[in-house]
C-alpha positions as CSV (number, residue, x, y, z in Angstrom):
1,M,-16.2,-23.6,7.1
2,P,-14.1,-24.6,10.4
3,A,-14.5,-22.1,13.1
4,A,-10.9,-21.7,13.4
5,L,-10.4,-19.8,10.3
6,F,-11.7,-16.7,12.3
7,N,-11.2,-17.7,16.4
8,F,-14.0,-15.1,17.0
9,D,-14.0,-13.9,20.5
10,N,-17.3,-12.5,20.6
11,S,-16.9,-10.3,24.3
12,Y,-19.6,-7.8,22.9
13,A,-22.5,-10.5,22.4
14,R,-20.9,-11.9,25.8
15,D,-20.5,-9.2,28.1
16,L,-23.3,-7.2,27.1
17,P,-26.9,-8.6,27.2
18,G,-29.5,-6.5,26.6
19,C,-27.5,-4.4,24.4
20,Y,-28.7,-6.2,21.3
21,V,-30.9,-9.0,19.4
22,A,-29.3,-11.7,18.7
23,W,-30.2,-12.1,14.2
24,P,-28.8,-14.1,11.2
25,P,-28.2,-12.6,7.9
26,A,-30.8,-13.1,5.2
27,P,-29.4,-15.5,2.9
28,V,-28.8,-14.1,-0.3
29,K,-29.4,-15.7,-3.6
30,T,-26.1,-15.7,-5.8
31,P,-22.9,-14.6,-3.7
32,R,-20.3,-13.3,-5.9
33,L,-16.8,-12.0,-4.4
34,L,-16.6,-8.0,-5.5
35,F,-13.2,-7.1,-3.5
36,L,-11.3,-9.1,-0.4
37,N,-9.0,-6.9,1.4
38,R,-5.8,-9.6,1.8
39,E,-3.8,-7.0,3.1
40,L,-6.2,-6.1,5.9
41,A,-6.8,-9.7,5.9
42,E,-2.9,-10.4,7.1
43,E,-3.4,-7.6,9.6
44,L,-6.2,-9.5,10.9
45,R,-4.6,-13.4,11.0
46,L,-6.7,-14.5,8.4
47,D,-5.8,-16.7,5.8
48,F,-7.6,-17.2,2.9
49,A,-5.1,-18.2,0.5
50,A,-6.6,-22.2,0.6
51,H,-10.0,-20.8,0.5
52,E,-11.9,-20.9,-3.2
53,E,-13.8,-17.3,-4.0
54,S,-17.4,-19.1,-4.2
55,T,-16.4,-20.4,-0.4
56,L,-15.2,-16.9,0.8
57,A,-18.6,-15.1,-1.0
58,A,-20.8,-17.7,0.9
59,I,-18.7,-16.6,4.3
60,F,-19.0,-13.0,3.3
61,S,-22.6,-12.9,2.0
62,G,-23.6,-14.8,5.3
63,N,-24.7,-17.8,3.8
64,A,-22.3,-19.6,5.2
65,L,-21.2,-18.2,8.7
66,P,-18.4,-19.9,10.5
67,E,-19.4,-21.8,13.9
68,D,-17.9,-19.1,15.8
69,A,-19.8,-16.4,14.7
70,T,-22.7,-14.6,17.1
71,P,-24.4,-12.6,14.4
72,I,-25.7,-9.7,16.8
73,A,-27.9,-6.2,16.1
74,Q,-26.7,-3.6,18.5
75,A,-28.9,-1.1,20.0
76,Y,-28.5,2.4,19.8
77,A,-30.6,5.8,19.2
78,G,-28.8,9.1,17.7
79,H,-29.2,13.2,17.3
80,Q,-30.2,13.0,13.3
81,F,-29.7,16.5,12.5
82,G,-30.1,17.5,16.0
83,N,-33.4,16.0,16.3
84,F,-32.8,12.7,18.9
85,S,-34.1,9.3,17.7
86,P,-34.6,7.1,20.8
87,Q,-34.4,4.1,18.4
88,L,-32.4,3.4,15.9
89,G,-29.8,0.7,16.1
90,D,-28.7,-2.0,13.4
91,G,-31.3,-1.9,10.5
92,R,-29.3,-3.4,8.3
93,A,-26.3,-4.3,10.0
94,L,-24.6,-7.1,12.0
95,L,-22.1,-7.7,14.3
96,I,-20.8,-11.1,13.3
97,G,-17.7,-11.8,15.9
98,E,-14.8,-10.1,16.9
99,V,-10.6,-10.9,16.3
100,I,-8.0,-10.0,17.8
101,D,-5.4,-8.7,14.9
102,R,-1.3,-9.3,14.6
103,H,-1.0,-6.1,17.4
104,G,-2.9,-7.5,19.7
105,R,-5.9,-5.4,19.0
106,R,-9.6,-6.6,19.1
107,R,-11.2,-5.7,16.3
108,D,-14.9,-6.0,14.7
109,L,-15.7,-7.4,11.7
110,A,-19.7,-6.5,11.1
111,F,-21.9,-6.8,7.8
112,K,-23.6,-4.4,6.2
113,G,-26.5,-4.5,4.0
114,S,-27.3,-7.9,5.4
115,G,-31.2,-8.0,5.7
116,R,-33.9,-6.6,7.5
117,T,-33.7,-6.4,11.7
118,P,-36.1,-5.8,14.2
119,F,-34.3,-2.2,14.3
120,S,-35.3,-1.9,10.5
121,R,-38.6,0.2,10.9
122,N,-39.3,0.7,7.1
123,G,-36.1,-0.4,5.6
124,D,-35.2,-3.3,3.3
125,G,-31.9,-4.0,5.2
126,K,-30.3,-4.2,1.8
127,A,-27.7,-2.2,0.3
128,A,-26.2,-1.5,-3.2
129,V,-22.9,-2.0,-4.8
130,G,-22.2,1.4,-5.2
131,P,-22.2,2.7,-1.8
132,M,-20.6,-0.4,-0.7
133,L,-17.8,0.4,-3.1
134,R,-17.8,3.5,-1.6
135,E,-17.1,2.4,2.2
136,V,-14.2,0.4,0.4
137,L,-12.5,3.6,-1.6
138,I,-13.3,6.1,1.1
139,G,-12.0,4.0,4.3
140,E,-8.8,2.5,2.1
141,A,-7.8,6.2,1.4
142,M,-8.5,7.4,4.7
143,H,-6.1,4.7,6.0
144,A,-3.6,5.4,3.4
145,L,-3.6,9.1,4.5
146,G,-2.5,8.3,8.1
147,I,-6.4,8.7,9.3
148,P,-8.4,6.4,12.0
149,T,-11.3,4.9,10.1
150,T,-13.3,1.6,9.5
151,R,-11.9,-0.1,6.5
152,A,-13.7,-3.5,4.3
153,L,-12.3,-6.5,4.6
154,A,-14.8,-7.6,1.6
155,V,-18.2,-6.8,-1.1
156,I,-20.3,-9.3,-2.3
157,A,-22.7,-8.9,-5.0
158,T,-26.2,-10.8,-4.1
159,G,-27.3,-11.5,-7.1
160,E,-30.4,-9.2,-6.0
161,A,-32.0,-6.5,-7.1
162,V,-32.9,-3.5,-4.4
163,Y,-35.0,-0.2,-5.3
164,R,-34.4,2.7,-4.6
165,E,-35.3,5.7,-6.4
166,E,-34.4,2.6,-9.4
167,P,-33.8,-0.9,-9.1
168,L,-29.9,-1.4,-8.3
169,P,-27.5,-4.0,-8.1
170,G,-27.1,-5.7,-4.3
171,A,-24.2,-5.9,-2.3
172,L,-23.0,-6.7,0.8
173,L,-20.3,-5.1,3.0
174,T,-18.0,-6.6,5.6
175,R,-16.5,-3.9,7.9
176,V,-13.8,-4.2,10.2
177,A,-13.8,-1.3,13.0
178,A,-12.0,-0.6,16.6
179,S,-15.5,-1.1,17.8
180,H,-19.2,-0.7,16.7
181,I,-20.0,1.6,20.3
182,R,-21.4,5.0,19.3
183,V,-22.3,7.9,21.2
184,G,-25.8,6.4,20.1
185,T,-25.3,3.2,21.9
186,F,-25.2,5.1,25.2
187,E,-27.9,7.8,24.5
188,Y,-30.1,4.5,23.6
189,F,-30.3,3.4,26.9
190,A,-30.1,6.6,28.9
191,A,-33.1,7.8,27.1
192,R,-34.4,4.6,28.4
193,D,-33.2,5.3,32.5
194,E,-31.6,2.3,32.1
195,H,-28.2,3.5,34.3
196,E,-27.0,0.4,35.2
197,R,-26.8,-0.6,31.3
198,V,-25.0,2.7,30.6
199,R,-22.1,1.8,33.6
200,Q,-22.3,-1.3,32.0
201,L,-21.5,-0.1,28.6
202,A,-18.9,2.4,29.6
203,D,-16.5,-0.4,31.8
204,Y,-16.8,-2.6,28.3
205,G,-15.5,0.8,26.8
206,I,-13.2,1.2,29.2
207,A,-11.9,-1.9,29.6
208,R,-12.0,-2.4,25.4
209,H,-10.1,1.2,24.6
210,D,-8.7,2.5,27.3
211,P,-7.5,-0.2,29.9
212,E,-5.4,2.3,31.6
213,L,-8.1,3.6,33.7
214,G,-9.7,0.8,34.7
215,G,-8.6,1.1,38.3
216,A,-8.3,5.3,38.1
217,E,-10.3,7.0,40.6
218,D,-12.7,9.2,38.8
219,R,-12.6,6.8,35.7
220,Y,-15.8,7.8,34.0
221,A,-14.9,11.5,33.8
222,Q,-10.9,10.5,32.3
223,W,-12.8,8.2,30.1
224,L,-15.0,11.4,28.6
225,L,-11.6,12.9,28.6
226,A,-10.0,10.2,26.3
227,V,-12.7,10.1,24.0
228,A,-13.1,13.9,23.0
229,E,-9.3,13.8,23.1
230,R,-9.9,11.5,20.2
231,Q,-12.2,13.1,18.6
232,A,-10.4,16.2,18.6
233,A,-7.6,14.7,17.0
234,L,-9.3,12.9,14.2
235,L,-11.4,16.0,13.8
236,A,-8.2,17.9,13.2
237,Q,-7.0,15.1,11.0
238,W,-10.1,15.7,8.7
239,M,-9.8,19.5,8.2
240,N,-6.3,19.2,6.9
241,V,-7.2,17.0,4.4
242,G,-10.5,18.8,3.2
243,F,-12.4,15.9,3.9
244,I,-16.5,16.0,4.6
245,H,-18.1,13.3,6.6
246,G,-21.4,15.2,5.6
247,V,-23.6,13.2,8.3
248,M,-22.1,13.7,11.7
249,N,-25.1,12.2,13.8
250,T,-24.4,10.9,17.2
251,D,-24.8,7.3,15.6
252,N,-22.1,7.8,13.5
253,M,-19.7,9.2,15.9
254,S,-17.4,6.1,17.0
255,I,-16.0,6.2,20.6
256,A,-12.9,4.3,19.3
257,G,-12.3,7.8,17.5
258,E,-12.4,6.2,14.0
259,T,-14.1,7.6,10.8
260,I,-17.1,5.5,10.7
261,D,-20.2,5.4,8.0
262,F,-18.8,6.4,4.0
263,G,-22.3,7.9,2.9
264,P,-22.8,11.7,1.8
265,C,-19.2,12.0,2.5
266,A,-16.7,13.9,0.0
267,F,-13.5,15.5,-0.2
268,M,-13.1,19.1,-1.0
269,E,-11.9,20.8,-4.4
270,T,-11.7,24.1,-4.0
271,Y,-11.6,25.9,-0.2
272,H,-14.5,26.7,1.0
273,P,-15.8,26.5,4.9
274,G,-19.4,26.5,3.9
275,M,-19.0,23.6,1.5
276,V,-21.4,21.2,1.3
277,F,-22.0,17.8,-0.6
278,S,-24.7,16.2,1.2
279,S,-27.7,16.0,-0.5
280,I,-29.8,15.7,2.7
281,D,-28.0,18.9,4.7
282,Q,-30.1,21.5,3.3
283,H,-29.2,23.9,6.0
284,G,-25.2,23.3,5.9
285,R,-25.4,21.4,9.6
286,Y,-22.2,19.5,8.9
287,A,-20.7,21.8,6.6
288,Y,-17.1,21.6,6.6
289,A,-15.9,24.5,8.6
290,R,-18.8,23.4,11.3
291,Q,-17.2,19.6,12.0
292,P,-15.0,20.4,15.2
293,A,-17.8,22.1,16.5
294,I,-20.4,19.4,15.9
295,A,-17.6,17.1,17.3
296,Q,-18.1,19.2,20.1
297,W,-22.2,19.1,20.4
298,N,-22.0,15.4,19.8
299,L,-19.5,15.1,23.0
300,A,-21.9,17.0,25.0
301,R,-24.6,14.8,24.3
302,F,-22.5,11.7,25.4
303,A,-21.7,13.2,28.4
304,E,-25.4,14.2,29.4
305,A,-25.8,10.4,28.4
306,I,-23.0,9.3,31.0
307,L,-23.5,12.3,33.5
308,P,-24.5,9.8,36.2
309,L,-21.6,8.2,36.2
310,L,-19.1,11.3,37.2
311,A,-20.9,12.1,40.5
312,D,-23.4,10.9,42.2
313,D,-24.6,14.9,43.2
314,A,-26.0,16.4,39.7
315,D,-24.3,19.4,40.1
316,E,-20.8,17.8,40.4
317,A,-21.1,15.6,37.6
318,V,-22.6,18.6,35.1
319,E,-19.7,20.8,36.5
320,K,-17.2,18.0,35.7
321,A,-18.9,17.1,32.1
322,T,-18.5,21.1,31.6
323,G,-15.5,21.3,32.1
324,I,-13.9,18.6,30.1
325,L,-16.1,19.9,26.9
326,A,-14.8,23.3,27.4
327,G,-11.6,22.7,26.3
328,F,-12.3,20.8,23.4
329,G,-11.8,23.3,21.4
330,A,-8.3,23.7,22.5
331,S,-7.6,20.4,22.1
332,Y,-8.7,21.0,18.6
333,R,-6.7,23.4,17.5
334,R,-4.0,22.1,19.2
335,H,-4.2,19.1,16.8
336,W,-5.0,21.2,14.1
337,L,-1.5,23.4,14.6
338,Q,0.5,20.4,15.4
339,G,-0.9,19.2,11.4
340,V,-0.7,22.6,9.8
341,R,2.8,23.2,11.1
342,A,3.9,19.6,9.2
343,K,1.9,20.9,5.8
344,L,3.7,24.4,6.1
345,G,7.0,22.5,6.6
346,L,7.8,24.0,10.0
347,Q,8.6,22.1,12.9
348,A,8.8,23.9,16.0
349,Q,6.9,26.9,17.9
350,A,7.3,30.3,16.3
351,A,9.9,32.5,18.9
352,D,6.5,34.8,18.9
353,G,3.9,31.7,19.9
354,D,1.1,30.1,18.2
355,S,-0.6,33.0,17.1
356,V,1.7,33.7,14.6
357,D,1.4,29.9,12.8
358,T,-2.0,30.2,13.1
359,A,-2.3,33.4,11.5
360,L,0.0,32.1,8.7
361,A,-2.4,29.2,8.3
362,D,-5.4,31.3,8.2
363,D,-3.8,33.9,5.5
364,W,-3.4,30.9,3.8
365,L,-6.7,29.3,3.7
366,A,-8.2,32.7,3.1
367,L,-5.4,33.0,-0.1
368,L,-7.0,29.8,-1.1
369,Q,-10.6,30.6,-0.9
370,A,-10.1,33.8,-2.7
371,G,-7.9,32.6,-5.6
372,G,-10.3,29.4,-6.0
373,A,-7.0,27.5,-6.2
374,D,-7.4,23.5,-5.7
375,Y,-7.5,22.8,-1.8
376,T,-5.0,19.7,-2.0
377,L,-2.9,20.6,-4.8
378,A,-2.2,23.7,-3.8
379,W,-0.9,22.5,-0.4
380,R,1.4,20.2,-2.5
381,R,2.9,22.9,-4.6
382,L,3.9,25.1,-1.8
383,A,6.3,22.0,-1.3
384,D,7.8,23.2,-4.5
385,A,7.9,26.9,-3.6
386,A,9.6,25.7,-0.5
387,E,12.5,24.7,-3.1
388,G,12.5,27.6,-4.5
389,R,9.8,27.0,-7.4
390,P,6.9,28.9,-6.8
391,G,5.9,28.3,-10.5
392,P,3.5,25.6,-9.9
393,L,1.8,27.1,-7.0
394,R,1.3,30.2,-8.6
395,E,-0.6,28.6,-11.2
396,L,-3.1,27.5,-9.2
397,F,-4.7,31.0,-8.3
398,S,-6.6,33.3,-10.4
399,D,-4.3,36.2,-9.4
400,A,-1.0,34.9,-8.4
401,S,0.3,38.5,-7.4
402,T,-2.0,38.2,-4.2
403,L,0.5,35.3,-2.8
404,E,3.4,37.0,-3.1
405,A,3.8,38.8,0.5
406,W,2.0,36.1,2.4
407,L,4.9,33.9,0.3
408,A,7.5,36.0,2.0
409,R,6.1,35.9,5.1
410,W,6.3,32.2,4.8
411,Q,9.7,31.6,3.7
412,A,10.9,34.2,6.4
413,R,9.1,32.0,9.0
414,A,10.2,28.3,7.6
415,E,13.8,29.5,7.4
416,A,13.8,30.8,10.9
417,E,14.4,27.2,11.2
418,T,17.5,25.3,10.4
419,R,16.6,22.6,8.4
420,P,18.1,22.7,4.6
421,A,14.9,24.0,2.3
422,A,15.2,20.3,-0.2
423,Q,14.7,18.3,3.7
424,R,11.6,20.5,4.4
425,A,10.1,20.1,1.0
426,Q,10.7,16.4,1.3
427,E,8.7,16.5,4.8
428,M,5.9,18.6,3.4
429,R,5.8,15.8,0.5
430,Q,5.2,13.3,3.5
431,V,2.1,15.4,5.0
432,N,0.7,16.8,2.2
433,P,-1.3,14.1,-0.1
434,W,-1.2,14.4,-3.9
435,L,-3.7,12.5,-4.6
436,I,-6.9,12.4,-3.3
437,P,-10.5,9.9,-4.1
438,R,-11.6,12.9,-6.4
439,N,-15.2,13.0,-6.3
440,H,-15.6,12.6,-10.4
441,R,-13.3,9.3,-10.2
442,V,-15.1,8.2,-7.4
443,E,-18.5,8.6,-9.0
444,E,-16.8,7.3,-12.4
445,A,-15.6,4.5,-10.9
446,L,-18.9,3.4,-8.9
447,D,-21.0,4.3,-12.3
448,A,-19.1,1.4,-13.9
449,A,-19.2,-0.8,-11.7
450,S,-23.3,-0.6,-10.8
451,T,-24.7,0.1,-14.5
452,E,-21.8,-2.0,-16.8
453,G,-20.7,-4.5,-13.8
454,D,-17.2,-3.6,-14.8
455,L,-14.8,-3.3,-11.8
456,G,-12.2,-2.0,-13.8
457,P,-12.1,1.8,-13.2
458,F,-12.6,1.1,-9.2
459,E,-9.6,-1.4,-9.2
460,D,-7.4,1.1,-11.0
461,L,-8.8,4.4,-8.5
462,L,-8.3,1.9,-5.4
463,K,-4.7,1.1,-6.5
464,A,-3.8,5.0,-6.9
465,I,-5.3,6.1,-3.7
466,K,-3.1,3.7,-1.3
467,R,-0.6,6.0,-2.6
468,P,-1.3,9.5,-2.1
469,F,1.8,10.8,-0.8
470,D,3.5,9.1,-4.5
471,E,4.0,11.7,-7.1
472,D,3.5,9.2,-10.0
473,P,2.8,10.9,-13.8
474,A,1.1,7.6,-14.5
475,L,-1.7,8.5,-12.2
476,T,-2.0,12.0,-13.2
477,R,-5.5,11.5,-14.2
478,Y,-6.5,10.8,-10.8
479,A,-4.5,14.1,-9.4
480,E,-6.5,16.4,-11.6
481,P,-9.4,18.6,-10.0
482,A,-12.5,17.6,-11.3
483,P,-13.8,19.6,-14.6
484,A,-15.2,23.2,-14.1
485,G,-18.6,23.4,-13.3
486,Y,-18.5,19.6,-11.6
487,T,-18.3,20.2,-7.7
488,E,-20.8,23.1,-7.9
489,S,-23.4,20.7,-8.7
490,Y,-22.0,17.9,-7.0
491,R,-24.4,16.1,-4.6
492,T,-23.9,13.0,-2.4
493,F,-26.1,10.5,-1.0
494,C,-26.7,8.5,2.1
495,G,-26.8,5.2,0.3
496,T,-29.3,3.6,2.2
């Protein structure tokens, strides 16, 4: 395959020797294309039109890499459920190369499930069809919802079995990211007292993600603030759509502010702050409501890793980092309230300040929890109530009478703004999705693909979740909550 197809410019491999191990992907038996994201390919300036599926399968399996690809396994450490693992790294992934997209942004292309690397430990380095197609579904859903995220470019069936609790059909994913630099990348070198390597990584990260800070005085402190601000904005978006990541280890936190690694993730059905879907999160460390606090905890680990860059004096460095991290809560609440206001159909701050809208939102969430209402549909039906049709909203609650006092408060607050009710309702429908990747539909699609080789349910669901705000009667089955009892027993897994 000619190198010109990708025009890779591999700055990480070129600029950061010692931060990775050069490593080839393992050849696969009979690669077959299961999914190709042509919309994303166009954004990346990749033209696949002239190439047959067999050729693309060979490329995206690693059997026929382009000449300018430089496959590397990146080194990183990580705090996993609070416990530090000094060496993790890409145990089943490889950064293949970087491209410049149509918007001038540098994007990573990386394989996942491409075989063992020096960081694999006891793993086989492989992946299965189900978890890789999950990455497609959740990544594309997040993108359609307007949430920063990594995305899948391709999924290849390898023609080989991978062995977990039972043999599963193997697959290999090509993931696109703003970068794959994680908090754990910095932890890896900080734990080894390789402070110059930490500095090189930080300079690279600044140049790639925050170039405006390159010549700034105190740029490392400003960069910590910029990374924290991106995380605050991201977490607010997660919370406002009811997304639960499930495994917020520091090696799963991108400094680019993208959602990365869709293993034991899920969307809430009924609202509950303590909701956990991950089979391995036995103590609820990464429960829905704890996600912002965990993000701040992870950022503290990031600050520790770059502490020597913040100031020559250790006490001064700690003071800077502490001050920046102390502001995370206020930053998160600002982003969260901005999102919640839009979901409530409000534009301006209340005359009496943020506390009015915060209380309005908090009381609404308490009503959702007490009434057992579906989180996504309740927000959506609130737009109907804005137009004077509260019936569909009331139907979602076990006792609709509990809504009345709150609805009166909300209507009074909304009417303090001068926009017509129909306009307000339409704006609400542009931020409150009608359709999310419902957990039972995701599992249904993945099971059909894995056990029967039937991609139809996956493809149908993928089409639906790309239109989360369009209320289409033909897609009603995808918008409906799971059957009673399903969510209580639903568990997700890492997919390793």
